[in-house]
PLY file of the C-alpha trace (Angstrom):
ply
format ascii 1.0
element vertex 67
property float x
property float y
property float z
element edge 66
property int vertex1
property int vertex2
end_header
81.27 87.70 109.76
84.71 86.71 110.41
87.48 88.51 107.68
90.92 87.95 107.91
93.18 90.84 105.80
96.71 90.01 104.81
99.30 92.58 102.95
102.35 91.08 102.01
105.57 91.76 100.09
106.52 88.82 98.08
110.09 88.23 96.80
110.14 86.08 93.70
113.57 84.90 92.21
113.45 83.49 88.90
116.77 81.03 88.08
117.81 81.03 84.38
120.04 78.38 82.65
123.27 79.12 84.21
122.35 80.07 87.69
122.13 83.81 86.76
118.59 84.56 87.83
116.26 87.77 88.70
114.27 89.17 91.61
110.95 90.84 91.68
109.19 92.30 94.44
105.05 91.87 94.55
103.12 93.60 96.66
99.95 91.57 97.48
96.90 91.69 99.32
94.76 88.46 100.31
91.22 88.54 102.03
89.95 85.48 104.10
86.60 84.65 105.02
85.60 82.17 107.71
82.57 80.08 107.13
81.22 76.59 108.18
83.33 75.35 106.01
86.87 76.78 107.20
88.91 79.82 106.06
88.55 80.23 102.04
90.07 83.35 100.38
87.65 85.45 98.61
90.17 87.85 97.17
93.89 87.91 95.96
95.45 90.79 94.26
99.22 91.27 93.52
100.89 94.09 91.57
104.99 94.56 91.15
106.35 97.40 93.07
107.45 100.71 91.10
111.16 100.82 90.45
113.37 102.88 92.65
113.47 106.63 91.29
116.92 107.80 90.80
117.53 111.44 90.39
120.68 112.16 88.26
120.81 115.80 89.19
120.61 115.10 92.95
124.09 114.62 95.06
125.03 111.23 95.68
125.34 111.97 99.58
123.91 114.38 101.78
126.17 117.41 102.79
127.05 116.75 106.41
126.31 120.06 108.00
126.32 120.34 111.87
124.20 123.57 113.23
0 1
1 2
2 3
3 4
4 5
5 6
6 7
7 8
8 9
9 10
10 11
11 12
12 13
13 14
14 15
15 16
16 17
17 18
18 19
19 20
20 21
21 22
22 23
23 24
24 25
25 26
26 27
27 28
28 29
29 30
30 31
31 32
32 33
33 34
34 35
35 36
36 37
37 38
38 39
39 40
40 41
41 42
42 43
43 44
44 45
45 46
46 47
47 48
48 49
49 50
50 51
51 52
52 53
53 54
54 55
55 56
56 57
57 58
58 59
59 60
60 61
61 62
62 63
63 64
64 65
65 66
């Protein structure tokens, strides 16, 4: 069986009326199967990436200590 698996990060930009827009990153997985008729997509899945975690109690910059 001939399978191809693609795992991607897709950057999606949605433009608004005044040129302002929003950006979203989607993690996708595509699976293709090669048959007598050529390559066919047999699975597609996409999920939003989680928002970055911002810790308010952590210092913004690590202390610079040389040992």
